N, C-alpha and C positions, 0 to 999 in steps of 0.2 A: 392535465391534458395528455393525450397519447397520440402517436402517429406510428405508421408501419415501420417496422425494422427492416433495414436493407442490409444485404451482405457487403462486407468490405473485402477488397482484394488484398491478397498477402502472397509473398513468394513461397514456394515450397520449402525453403530453408526456414523461413519465419514460422510457417506452420508446423514444421518438425520440432523447432525449439518450444513452440507453445505447448505441443504434446508432452515434451520433457517436463516443462514446469508443471503442467496440470497434473500428471501422475506422481511427481515428486511430492506434491501437497495433497494427495488424494485421501481416501477414507471418508469421503462425504456420504457415502451410502454403502449399503451392503455390497451391491453390484461393483462399486469402484473402490472398495476398501483396500485391495492389495493389487498392485501393478502386476500385470502378467510378465512372464520372462522376456517376451517379445517387446513389450513397451519398455521394460528396463533396458534391453539392448539398444532400442532406438534412442533412449535418453542418453547413454553412454556415447553413442555415435554422434549425436547432435552437440555434445558439450564442447568439443574442440571448435566447432563453428561459433558457439556462443562466445568462447574465450577469445576468439580472433577478432570479434566485433570491437572496434576501438571505442573508448570512452569518448563521449561528446561533451561539449562545453555548454550545450543548451541553447535555446533560442531567445532567452531573456537578455537584459542589458548587462548582466554581471557574469562573464564566463566563469564556469564552475569547475571545481575539482573535488576529488574524493581522497581521503587520507585516514590513517590510524594515528592516534595520539596517545602518549604514554599516560596522560592524566585520565583517560577513559578507556581502560582495556576492554576487549570483547565488544567493540562498537566500531562503526565506521562512520566518519563525518563527512558530509557533503556540504560545501559552502561556496560563496564567491571566492575566486582566487585573490582578488584585490579587495581588501576590507576597508580601504581608505575612504570609500564613499559612505560608510556606515559609522557616522559620528552623531549627526542629527537624525539622519534616517536610520532606523533600527532593524535588526533581523528578527523576524518571527521565527518560532522554532516548531519543526515537525519531527516527532519520533516515529520510528517505523518498525513494524513487525513483518519478518520475511515469510514468503510462501513456504509451506511445510514446517513453519516455525524453526527453519533451519538456521545455523550459525554462519551462513554465507551473507555478510553484510553488503556484498556487491552483486547479489542476485537480482536486484531491481535498479541496478546502477544507472540505466538510461533514464528511467522515470525520475529518480532522485536527483541526479544532475540537472535535469530540466527544471525541476522545482527550485533547486539552489540557484540557478541562474537568474531567477526572478527576485533574488535578494532574500533567500531563506537559508536558515541553518537546519538541515535534515540530519537525522542521526538514526542509523540502522543498527540493530542487534547483530552480533557477530564480528567476523574479521573479513579480509578480502580474500575469498577463495575462488573467485572466477573472474574472467575478464583478461585483459592483456597481461602477459608475463606469468599467468598462473598455470598450473597443471590440471588435468582432468581429475575431479573428485572421485573417490572410491565409489563404487556402486552402492545404492541403498539396498541392504539385504534384509528381507523380512526375518523375523525371528522363527523359532521352531513352530510356533503356533500359527504362522502365516501372517501375523500383524507386523506392521512397521515398527521400528524402534521408537522409543519415547522421543519427543521433541528435544532438539539441541539447545533451545533457548527457553526462557520464561518470561512472562509478562512483566516481572519485577524489573527486568532490564530496561524497559521502557521508562519506568518511573526513575531509574538510575540516571538515565540519559537526561531526563528533565532536571533532576537535581543537579547534575554536572553542569548543565547550561546556566543554572542560576548562579553556581559557585563561580564558574569562568567569568560571568557578566560582572562579578563584583571582586574578582581577584586582581590585585595589582600586578602588572606584568604579564597578564594573559593578552594574547592578541585579540580576544573577544571582549576585553574589558570595556564595560559601557557600550557595547555595540548591539545588545540583544534586547528585545522587547519583552520583558517578563509577563506582560499582560497578553501576549499574543502566542499561546501554546496550543498546538494540535497534536492528535495521535492519529495514526493511520496504520493499515496493515493489509496484506494480501493473503487470501485463503486462511490457512491456520494463523497466520500473523494478524489477520482481521479479528480473530477471536481473542488474541492477546490484547488488541487494541480495546475491544469491548470490555475485557476484564479490568481495565484501569480506567474505564470511562467515568467513573465516579470521582476522580481526582479534580478538585475544585480549581486547580490551576489551569485546567483545560478550557479552550473557548470553543472548539469544535472537534468532531470525529469524522473520519473517512474510512469506509469499509469497502474494499476491493474484493469482488469475487468470493464472497464469504457469507456466512449466516450461522447462527447458533443451531445445533441439532435439535430437531423436534423430539419430544419425549419418546415416541414410538421407535426411533432409530436405535437399533441394538449396537451398530458398529460406530464408534467414535474415535477421534483422535485421542491417543493416550494423553492423560493429564489435562485435557482441554474440554471436558464435559462441564461447561459452565452453567448451562441452564438458561432457559428463556427469562427467568426472573432477573438475569443480569441486565436486561434492557431497561429495568427501572432505575438502574444507576445513571442513565444518560441525564445530563442536565444541560446539555448544549445542543445546537443544531447538528444533525448528523445527515451525511450523504452516503448512500450506498451506490457503488458502481459495479454492475453486474454484467456477465457476458451473455446475456439472453437466455432462452430456454435450453440451449444445449450446454450451458454452463452447469457443472455437477453441483455447484453451490446455489444454484438459482432458486430452487424450492425453498431452501432454508433462509435465504436472504429475503425472498419476498415474504415469507411468513414473519421474519423480523419486522420488516416495514409495516406490514398490516397490524401487528401487535403494538407498535409505537404509537401513542396517542397524546403524550404529554410534552413533547418537544418538536420543534420544526424538523421536518424530515423530507428528504428527496430521494427518489429511487430513479437512477438513470441506467439504462440498459443498451448495450451495443453488441450486435450479434456476431461475437468473435469466439464464444466458448470460454471455458474456465482460464486459459492462458492470458486472456485480457490483451493489451497491446504493449506489454512490457518490453518485448524485444524489438519492437518497431523503433525507427529513428526517433531520438528525443522523447522516448516513451509513448508515442502515438497519440491518438485522440483522447485516451483516458487521462494521460498526464495534462492535457490542455484543460480538461474539465476540472481536475484536481487543483490546478493553479488558479483557475477562475473561482472555485469555492473558497480557497485559502484567501485570495485577494479580497473577496467579499467580506469573510468573517473575521479575519485577522487584520485587515487594513481599511476595511469600510469602503471599499472601491464600488461606486455606484455603476460603473460600466460592467464590472464583473458580475454584480448582482443581477444584471439583465440576462445573464446566461441562464438563469433559474426562474425569474419572478416575471409575472405578466402573461397574458394571453399570447403575446408574440415573442415569448422568451427565445433566446438563441437556440437552446437545445429543443424547444418546441417545433422549430421549423428546420432542424438539421435532419436530413433523411437517414442519417446513420444511427440516430438515437431515439428511444422512447423515453418519456419522462412522467413520473407520477409525483405529486406533492401533497403535503399536509401541513397545516399550521403555519405557513409562511405568511409573513406580514407583507 
């Protein structure tokens, strides 16, 4: 089912931050492959505002934190601050690829803190390079040929994060010992990070996949992100339900994402669009509406929550009647 997309209000500061994110992870088409000098300047001006935004604890029942740990370098951990509740109740795991395939594991911190607050262990590639207490990152400078530099992270880091979670669950002395559900693993990513998520979608430990503002380049596109030309055949690796969350027709990844969805025939798939463009709702409080949808999807597929399922299933599903969203579905039971 579909219904009309409506505009969502946002402050000018949020809009500027969204612009920064969008062009940090560009190269979705020839027209958007290289940020202009003006756009890069706007991104630099917006970053101090982003860094000044405080971390939030999330709206779930388990106030969340983010941290770096010595046993998993080049990753950022998001989890409930108090793990005492997770002895019989277990933590599902979400591994995350960043926008631009960047190594800033805090670039989607509000979104990931929100997910963690609902009793999840989320692990992002990279280290903490933005947010409170950090300094503005150096500007992304195109190479001499005008292209952006190669991605700072690789999809194998997502697999490393899953491996680490399994080790910590069984390691005596780990604060996560016995607290992780090894049957409840998901991968997700934003923009270029969504391509990283798709690249490991064949991992048999996965139960579901979420792709934010992303999609595999069609063969006719000449400009692609360096080292991320994974090809539409990658979609055949999917063996789990998959959710795409896109930013509507003005999202520069919209065409590629919609093409992915149309090609997927062998697994349950949902396409949810909200008319906010490529930046999504990542810089809105608690990750905005997209984070709410992601949590509902995870609760359904990793915890079997029937109330969460009703966000997506049935003629009167929650997203079907929400004016901010359009939804398309296939192969759902």
